[in-house]
C-alpha positions in Angstrom: -15.3 -16.2 -3.5 -12.5 -17.5 -5.5 -10.5 -15.0 -7.3 -11.0 -14.5 -11.2 -7.9 -16.2 -12.9 -5.0 -13.2 -13.6 -3.1 -13.7 -16.8 0.1 -12.7 -17.4 1.2 -9.3 -16.4 1.4 -6.3 -19.7 4.4 -5.5 -21.6 4.9 -2.9 -23.7 7.3 -3.7 -26.7 9.9 -1.7 -25.1 9.5 -2.4 -21.6 10.9 -5.5 -20.4 14.2 -5.5 -18.9 15.4 -8.3 -17.9 15.5 -9.2 -13.7 15.5 -12.6 -11.6 12.8 -14.7 -11.6 10.7 -14.6 -9.2 8.6 -17.3 -8.4 6.0 -17.7 -5.0 7.1 -21.2 -2.7 3.9 -24.1 -2.9 2.0 -24.4 -0.4 -0.5 -25.9 0.7 -4.2 -24.4 0.5 -4.5 -22.6 3.2 -8.9 -24.1 4.8 -10.6 -20.9 4.4 -8.9 -18.5 2.6 -10.4 -18.4 -1.4 -8.0 -16.0 -2.6 -5.0 -15.4 -4.8 -1.8 -15.5 -1.5 1.9 -16.3 -2.2 4.9 -16.3 -0.2 7.9 -16.2 -0.7 11.5 -16.8 0.8 12.6 -14.0 2.3 11.7 -10.3 2.3 14.3 -9.4 -0.4 12.2 -11.6 -3.2 9.0 -10.5 -1.6 9.9 -6.8 -2.4 11.0 -7.3 -6.2 7.8 -9.6 -6.5 6.0 -6.8 -5.0 8.6 -3.3 -7.3 7.0 -5.8 -10.1 3.4 -6.1 -9.2 3.7 -2.0 -9.4 5.5 -2.0 -12.5 3.6 -3.7 -14.1 0.8 -1.7 -13.1 2.3 1.6 -14.9 3.0 0.1 -18.2 -0.8 -0.1 -18.2 -2.3 2.1 -21.1 -4.6 4.7 -19.1 -3.6 3.0 -15.7 -5.6 4.3 -12.8 -3.9 5.8 -10.7 -1.7 3.8 -7.9 -2.7 4.0 -4.0 0.4 3.7 -2.5 1.2 3.5 1.5 4.5 3.6 3.1 5.9 2.1 6.2 9.7 -0.2 7.0 8.0 -3.6 5.2 7.9 -0.6 1.4 11.4 0.4 1.7 12.7 -2.3 -0.4 9.6 -2.1 -2.2 10.4 1.5 -3.3 14.0 0.6 -4.2 13.4 -2.4 -6.4 10.5 0.0 -7.7 13.1 2.7 -9.3 16.0 0.0 -10.9 12.9 -1.2 -12.6 11.6 2.4 -13.8 15.5 3.2 -14.8 16.2 0.3 -16.7 14.0 1.6 -18.9 15.0 3.2 -22.7 15.2 6.6 -21.6 12.0 8.0 -23.7 9.6 5.2 -22.5 10.9 5.7 -19.2 9.7 9.6 -19.6 6.6 8.5 -20.8 5.6 6.3 -18.4 7.1 9.6 -15.4 4.9 12.3 -17.2 1.9 9.3 -16.7 2.1 8.9 -13.4 -0.1 9.8 -10.3 -1.0 8.2 -7.0 -2.4 8.5 -3.5 -1.4 7.5 -0.7 -3.8 6.2 2.1 -2.6 8.8 4.6 -1.0 11.1 6.3 -0.7 12.7 9.8 -2.4 16.0 11.4 -0.1 18.1 12.5 2.9 17.8 11.1 3.6 19.9 7.6 5.3 18.0 4.5 8.6 19.1 5.3 8.9 17.2 8.9 11.2 14.2 8.3 8.6 12.4 9.8 5.7 12.4 7.1 4.6 10.5 4.7 5.3 13.1 1.8 9.0 13.2 3.4 8.8 9.8 3.2 7.4 9.5 0.0 9.5 12.6 -1.5 12.5 11.1 -0.3 11.6 7.1 -1.8 9.7 7.8 -5.0 9.2 11.8 -6.4 12.8 13.2 -5.4 15.3 10.2 -7.2 12.4 9.7 -10.1 12.5 13.3 -10.6 8.1 13.1 -10.8 5.9 16.8 -9.7 5.0 16.9 -6.1 1.4 17.0 -7.5 1.6 13.7 -9.1 2.0 11.9 -5.8 -1.5 13.3 -3.9 -1.4 13.0 -0.2 -4.0 14.2 2.5 -2.4 17.6 3.7 -2.3 17.3 7.5 -2.3 20.8 8.2 -5.7 21.5 6.8 -7.2 24.4 8.9 -10.5 21.4 8.9 -9.1 17.6 8.6 -12.6 16.4 8.7 -13.4 18.8 5.5 -9.6 18.0 4.2 -10.4 14.4 3.8 -13.9 14.8 2.2 -11.9 16.5 -0.3 -9.4 14.4 -0.3 -11.7 12.0 -1.4 -13.4 13.4 -3.9 -9.8 14.3 -5.1 -9.6 10.0 -6.4 -12.8 10.0 -7.2 -12.7 12.2 -9.7 -9.2 10.8 -11.2 -11.4 7.9 -11.6 -11.1 5.8 -8.4 -7.4 3.5 -8.0 -6.8 1.0 -10.3 -3.9 -0.8 -7.7 -4.0 -0.4 -4.1 -0.7 -1.4 -2.9 -1.4 -2.2 1.2 0.5 -3.0 4.7 -1.1 -5.4 7.1 -0.8 -3.3 10.3 0.2 -5.3 14.6 -3.3 -4.8 14.9 -5.1 -5.6 11.7 -5.5 -2.0 10.5 -5.2 -0.9 6.6 -3.9 2.8 6.1 -5.8 4.2 9.5 -8.7 2.5 9.7 -8.2 1.4 13.3 -10.4 -1.3 14.8 -13.2 -1.3 14.8 -13.8 -0.4 11.8 -16.8 -1.2 9.4 -16.1 -2.0 5.5 -18.7 1.8 4.6 -16.4 3.6 6.1 -14.9 6.8 4.1 -12.1 8.6 3.8 -11.9 9.9 7.9 -10.0 12.2 10.3 -8.5 8.5 12.9 -7.3 8.8 17.0 -4.5 7.0 16.4 -4.4 3.0 18.2 -2.1 3.1 20.9 -0.9 -0.5 19.4 -0.8 1.3 15.9 1.4 4.6 17.5 4.2 2.2 19.2 4.2 0.4 16.0 5.7 4.1 14.6 7.7 4.6 17.2 11.3 4.7 15.5 10.7 6.6 13.3 10.3 9.2 16.4 13.0 8.5 18.7 11.1 5.7 19.7 9.1 7.3 22.2 5.3 6.9 21.0 3.5 9.8 22.6 6.0 11.8 20.5 3.6 10.3 17.3 0.8 12.3 16.4 -2.0 11.2 17.7 -4.3 12.7 14.6 -4.5 10.8 10.8 -6.6 11.1 7.6 -6.7 8.1 6.1 -8.6 6.9 3.3 -11.1 4.7 3.8 -12.3 0.7 3.5 -14.9 2.4 0.8 -12.1 4.2 -1.0 -9.7 1.0 -0.4 -12.4 -1.3 -1.7 -13.0 -0.2 -5.0 -10.0 -0.5 -6.8 -9.7 -2.1 -9.3 -6.7 -4.5 -7.7 -5.2 -5.0 -4.1 -1.8 -6.0 -3.2 -2.0 -6.8 0.3 1.8 -7.0 1.5 3.3 -8.7 4.9 6.3 -8.9 5.9 8.4 -10.7 8.7 7.7 -12.3 11.9 6.3 -9.9 14.0 3.0 -10.1 12.2 2.9 -13.7 12.0 0.0 -13.0 14.6 -2.3 -10.7 12.8 -1.4 -12.8 9.5 -2.6 -16.2 11.0 -5.5 -14.1 12.0 -6.6 -12.6 8.7 -6.4 -16.3 7.1 -8.8 -17.5 10.0 -11.5 -14.7 10.9 -13.9 -13.9 8.8 -14.6 -10.0 7.5 -15.3 -8.3 10.7 -15.0 -4.7 12.2 -12.7 -6.1 14.4 -10.1 -7.0 11.6 -10.2 -3.8 9.1 -7.7 -6.5 6.4 -10.5 -8.3 7.2 -12.9 -7.0 5.0 -9.9 -6.9 2.5 -11.6 -10.0 1.0 -15.0 -9.4 0.5 -13.0 -7.8 -2.4 -12.5 -10.5 -6.2 -9.6 -9.5 -6.9 -7.4 -9.0 -3.4 -3.1 -10.8 -4.2 -1.4 -11.3 -0.6 2.0 -11.8 -0.8 3.4 -12.6 2.3 7.1 -13.9 2.7 8.1 -17.0 4.8 9.0 -15.0 8.4 5.6 -13.8 8.5 3.5 -17.1 7.4 5.5 -18.7 10.3 6.9 -16.9 13.3 
């Protein structure tokens, strides 16, 4: 299914700090892939373009909340986003930050918010503290909830009551997961408690001293149902290590063994990759 045309991003009269042109490379159409695909020369330019998309969403009047992700790919993205926000005139910056509302995809079960390895601590370091946001403006599942499954239901309900996601930011796991939706996973899956795959724990081990066994075994994650309900989806893939799974995504039809493949059902999916991921 073809993505609808995308017009120019909204800009309020005061909100256009001077930034370099971020033009993706021209590539030949990929047979079977019918969504928007943008390829950037390197990770830095990719991060800048992703940050620009998030920034544009924040500038939209009465925008729905952002859906945010964590991980190594997002570190540079959030840095570039902070620079854009800092370049705004003070009054407009204050208005933007006062209206900030976001929901993260997931959280480890058993890690307190202040644990430096938790996603809450990562969001504190990348966005909350630098931007002066209140913690409640950046929602995450509570990994210390007494009943993790009840917390998953509560978190999904909170997202629904907020109106859902306007722009959902996603990374791509080495096993094809988005969020912590591990294979096999159906498109109908809602926010739930999940046992993490060995491949996921190995991928996330660097934050835990390189030991996959130190990575929490369980997590709470938004499901594909909540992700696919977003108005727009931005899937970001960076680095040569993601080459094999990106090729699968570009070639396979939607199926439970490749959770990210369900994103092909969304009419406003935007896939942004760097050259290393496409050729890796």
